[in-house]
N, CA, C and O atoms as a DFTB+ gen file, in Angstrom:
316 C
 N C O
     1  1      31.231     291.934     158.812
     2  2      29.823     291.673     158.583
     3  2      29.312     292.637     157.515
     4  3      29.157     293.831     157.774
     5  1      29.059     292.136     156.356
     6  2      28.606     293.022     155.278
     7  2      27.124     293.376     155.381
     8  3      26.313     292.629     155.928
     9  1      26.813     294.531     154.838
    10  2      25.429     294.967     154.717
    11  2      25.043     294.757     153.260
    12  3      25.699     295.281     152.359
    13  1      23.989     293.998     153.029
    14  2      23.531     293.724     151.671
    15  2      22.228     294.447     151.405
    16  3      21.419     294.649     152.310
    17  1      22.034     294.835     150.157
    18  2      20.786     295.448     149.708
    19  2      20.000     294.399     148.930
    20  3      20.562     293.668     148.114
    21  1      18.705     294.333     149.186
    22  2      17.839     293.363     148.525
    23  2      16.609     294.057     147.971
    24  3      16.221     295.130     148.432
    25  1      16.003     293.426     146.970
    26  2      14.698     293.831     146.453
    27  2      13.808     292.593     146.539
    28  3      14.203     291.511     146.104
    29  1      12.616     292.749     147.096
    30  2      11.683     291.640     147.263
    31  2      10.909     291.426     145.959
    32  3      10.352     292.370     145.398
    33  1      10.880     290.193     145.491
    34  2      10.156     289.862     144.265
    35  2       8.639     289.903     144.477
    36  3       7.889     290.131     143.528
    37  1       8.186     289.683     145.714
    38  2       6.748     289.648     145.996
    39  2       6.119     291.036     146.065
    40  3       5.104     291.293     145.417
    41  1       6.728     291.939     146.858
    42  2       6.102     293.253     147.055
    43  2       6.909     294.400     146.446
    44  3       6.421     295.528     146.389
    45  1       8.140     294.130     145.988
    46  2       8.956     295.156     145.359
    47  2       9.722     296.045     146.319
    48  3      10.446     296.940     145.884
    49  1       9.580     295.819     147.611
    50  2      10.267     296.650     148.598
    51  2      11.773     296.439     148.516
    52  3      12.240     295.316     148.331
    53  1      12.526     297.520     148.655
    54  2      13.976     297.457     148.702
    55  2      14.409     297.726     150.133
    56  3      13.869     298.615     150.793
    57  1      15.382     296.960     150.614
    58  2      15.841     297.127     151.990
    59  2      17.288     296.683     152.122
    60  3      17.829     296.024     151.233
    61  1      17.908     297.046     153.234
    62  2      19.267     296.661     153.562
    63  2      19.230     295.789     154.803
    64  3      18.363     295.956     155.661
    65  1      20.170     294.860     154.896
    66  2      20.243     294.039     156.096
    67  2      21.690     293.619     156.338
    68  3      22.460     293.421     155.399
    69  1      22.036     293.490     157.594
    70  2      23.348     293.030     158.010
    71  2      23.339     291.516     157.950
    72  3      22.458     290.882     158.533
    73  1      24.299     290.923     157.258
    74  2      24.308     289.473     157.067
    75  2      25.556     288.876     157.702
    76  3      26.679     289.276     157.394
    77  1      25.344     287.929     158.579
    78  2      26.435     287.183     159.191
    79  2      26.406     285.772     158.633
    80  3      25.387     285.323     158.108
    81  1      27.525     285.078     158.749
    82  2      27.564     283.699     158.247
    83  2      26.553     282.819     158.973
    84  3      25.988     281.902     158.377
    85  1      26.324     283.089     160.243
    86  2      25.405     282.264     161.028
    87  2      23.955     282.737     160.940
    88  3      23.074     282.127     161.546
    89  1      23.692     283.815     160.195
    90  2      22.336     284.351     160.087
    91  2      21.455     283.446     159.230
    92  3      21.928     282.841     158.268
    93  1      20.173     283.355     159.584
    94  2      19.249     282.648     158.687
    95  2      19.048     283.471     157.421
    96  3      19.406     284.649     157.389
    97  1      18.493     282.881     156.397
    98  2      18.232     283.594     155.140
    99  2      17.349     284.802     155.442
   100  3      16.399     284.692     156.217
   101  1      17.651     285.956     154.837
   102  2      16.858     287.157     155.130
   103  2      15.439     287.056     154.576
   104  3      15.176     286.333     153.615
   105  1      14.534     287.801     155.210
   106  2      13.149     287.906     154.772
   107  2      12.823     289.370     154.553
   108  3      13.425     290.247     155.173
   109  1      11.884     289.629     153.683
   110  2      11.430     290.993     153.434
   111  2      10.750     291.521     154.701
   112  3       9.883     290.847     155.258
   113  1      11.134     292.719     155.164
   114  2      10.484     293.272     156.354
   115  2       9.049     293.727     156.094
   116  3       8.292     293.951     157.038
   117  1       8.671     293.865     154.828
   118  2       7.318     294.306     154.494
   119  2       6.311     293.173     154.424
   120  3       5.228     293.252     155.005
   121  1       6.687     292.088     153.688
   122  2       5.723     291.002     153.468
   123  2       6.230     289.637     153.959
   124  3       5.539     288.630     153.803
   125  1       7.411     289.600     154.539
   126  2       8.055     288.368     155.028
   127  2       8.402     287.403     153.902
   128  3       8.661     286.226     154.156
   129  1       8.409     287.883     152.662
   130  2       8.773     287.038     151.524
   131  2      10.239     286.653     151.560
   132  3      11.064     287.382     152.111
   133  1      10.561     285.521     150.980
   134  2      11.941     285.047     150.942
   135  2      12.502     285.019     149.521
   136  3      13.653     284.633     149.318
   137  1      11.707     285.420     148.552
   138  2      12.161     285.472     147.167
   139  2      12.784     286.846     146.930
   140  3      12.123     287.775     146.466
   141  1      14.085     286.953     147.261
   142  2      14.784     288.227     147.236
   143  2      15.834     288.247     146.142
   144  3      16.406     287.216     145.787
   145  1      16.074     289.428     145.621
   146  2      17.126     289.629     144.624
   147  2      18.164     290.544     145.253
   148  3      17.842     291.651     145.684
   149  1      19.422     290.078     145.306
   150  2      20.488     290.892     145.861
   151  2      20.825     291.986     144.854
   152  3      21.042     291.710     143.674
   153  1      20.868     293.227     145.328
   154  2      21.150     294.364     144.462
   155  2      22.639     294.665     144.461
   156  3      23.341     294.387     145.433
   157  1      23.108     295.227     143.378
   158  2      24.479     295.678     143.287
   159  2      24.571     296.980     144.068
   160  3      23.793     297.902     143.822
   161  1      25.501     297.070     144.999
   162  2      25.599     298.273     145.808
   163  2      27.050     298.720     145.929
   164  3      27.984     297.935     145.763
   165  1      27.203     299.977     146.218
   166  2      28.540     300.553     146.392
   167  2      29.035     300.269     147.802
   168  3      28.250     299.964     148.700
   169  1      30.319     300.372     147.980
   170  2      30.882     300.205     149.306
   171  2      31.862     301.333     149.557
   172  3      32.314     301.997     148.624
   173  1      32.186     301.544     150.818
   174  2      33.118     302.597     151.187
   175  2      34.160     302.039     152.132
   176  3      33.886     301.138     152.925
   177  1      35.356     302.588     152.037
   178  2      36.415     302.213     152.967
   179  2      37.067     303.472     153.490
   180  3      37.056     304.513     152.832
   181  1      37.625     303.374     154.656
   182  2      38.370     304.466     155.244
   183  2      39.752     303.924     155.555
   184  3      39.895     302.981     156.334
   185  1      40.769     304.517     154.948
   186  2      42.137     304.052     155.153
   187  2      43.061     305.234     155.396
   188  3      42.773     306.354     154.973
   189  1      44.155     304.986     156.067
   190  2      45.185     305.996     156.257
   191  2      44.881     307.011     157.335
   192  3      43.758     307.092     157.833
   193  1      45.894     307.787     157.693
   194  2      45.780     308.775     158.764
   195  2      44.864     309.928     158.389
   196  3      44.131     310.434     159.239
   197  1      44.892     310.350     157.141
   198  2      44.050     311.472     156.719
   199  2      42.571     311.141     156.841
   200  3      41.748     312.023     157.083
   201  1      42.241     309.883     156.675
   202  2      40.834     309.496     156.746
   203  2      40.381     309.205     158.169
   204  3      39.205     308.919     158.396
   205  1      41.301     309.274     159.135
   206  2      40.925     309.017     160.526
   207  2      39.903     310.038     161.005
   208  3      39.116     309.761     161.910
   209  1      39.917     311.209     160.400
   210  2      38.973     312.263     160.788
   211  2      37.863     312.424     159.759
   212  3      37.162     313.436     159.748
   213  1      37.706     311.440     158.906
   214  2      36.670     311.495     157.874
   215  2      35.297     311.535     158.523
   216  3      35.089     310.984     159.604
   217  1      34.378     312.184     157.859
   218  2      33.018     312.277     158.379
   219  2      32.274     310.987     158.089
   220  3      32.131     310.591     156.932
   221  1      31.805     310.338     159.131
   222  2      31.059     309.092     159.000
   223  2      29.574     309.400     158.920
   224  3      29.151     310.484     159.321
   225  1      28.763     308.460     158.404
   226  2      27.321     308.704     158.331
   227  2      26.722     308.919     159.717
   228  3      27.198     308.356     160.703
   229  1      25.690     309.724     159.782
   230  2      24.988     309.944     161.045
   231  2      24.270     308.675     161.463
   232  3      23.876     307.884     160.606
   233  1      24.088     308.458     162.774
   234  2      23.353     307.274     163.223
   235  2      21.901     307.322     162.755
   236  3      21.353     308.391     162.484
   237  1      21.305     306.167     162.667
   238  2      19.899     306.054     162.290
   239  2      19.047     306.770     163.337
   240  3      19.275     306.626     164.538
   241  1      18.083     307.529     162.879
   242  2      17.203     308.236     163.818
   243  2      16.171     307.312     164.449
   244  3      15.584     307.653     165.476
   245  1      15.944     306.152     163.851
   246  2      14.947     305.232     164.374
   247  2      15.466     304.354     165.489
   248  3      14.770     304.126     166.478
   249  1      16.705     303.850     165.337
   250  2      17.212     302.905     166.340
   251  2      18.580     303.298     166.880
   252  3      19.117     302.612     167.749
   253  1      19.153     304.390     166.381
   254  2      20.469     304.880     166.777
   255  2      21.590     303.921     166.399
   256  3      22.665     303.951     166.998
   257  1      21.343     303.077     165.413
   258  2      22.382     302.181     164.926
   259  2      23.526     303.012     164.370
   260  3      23.286     303.947     163.606
   261  1      24.771     302.692     164.735
   262  2      25.888     303.461     164.204
   263  2      26.190     303.131     162.749
   264  3      27.084     303.732     162.153
   265  1      25.466     302.193     162.174
   266  2      25.672     301.820     160.778
   267  2      25.043     302.817     159.841
   268  3      24.681     303.923     160.242
   269  1      24.916     302.436     158.629
   270  2      24.332     303.283     157.601
   271  2      22.872     303.568     157.947
   272  3      22.148     302.641     158.309
   273  1      22.412     304.823     157.849
   274  2      21.011     305.108     158.115
   275  2      20.113     304.239     157.259
   276  3      20.335     304.117     156.055
   277  1      19.123     303.644     157.850
   278  2      18.202     302.796     157.125
   279  2      18.455     301.314     157.313
   280  3      17.690     300.490     156.812
   281  1      19.522     300.956     158.033
   282  2      19.839     299.547     158.241
   283  2      18.671     298.829     158.911
   284  3      18.342     297.698     158.552
   285  1      18.050     299.488     159.882
   286  2      16.954     298.851     160.595
   287  2      15.640     298.975     159.838
   288  3      14.647     298.362     160.230
   289  1      15.614     299.753     158.765
   290  2      14.388     299.942     158.006
   291  2      13.577     301.131     158.470
   292  3      12.600     301.507     157.822
   293  1      13.973     301.739     159.604
   294  2      13.223     302.871     160.123
   295  2      13.836     304.205     159.729
   296  3      13.114     305.132     159.362
   297  1      15.144     304.315     159.798
   298  2      15.819     305.576     159.578
   299  2      15.713     306.099     158.168
   300  3      15.733     307.314     157.971
   301  1      15.602     305.236     157.177
   302  2      15.577     305.669     155.781
   303  2      14.375     306.571     155.501
   304  3      14.487     307.545     154.757
   305  1      13.257     306.254     156.081
   306  2      12.051     307.031     155.808
   307  2      11.991     308.300     156.653
   308  3      11.193     309.192     156.366
   309  1      12.821     308.391     157.689
   310  2      12.775     309.549     158.579
   311  2      13.786     310.617     158.203
   312  3      13.819     311.672     158.836
   313  1      14.620     310.373     157.183
   314  2      15.667     311.339     156.865
   315  2      15.307     312.192     155.702
   316  3      16.086     313.059     155.307
């Protein structure tokens, strides 16, 4: 399940969201707009035994999501 970054054409807000194949089209969490532009974003992978002890991102302070801080839209502003 990839996490995509979007920018809203209506209000300019940038946000991240988890997208599944069965998910409805995403909406802006600020204005509920659907005119979104997918942003180019970096990705990370962890491979091999040496990376088994790699430091992972801290959970979101807003919802305790184990994903990238800010996935829920709350943690990004609190960090």
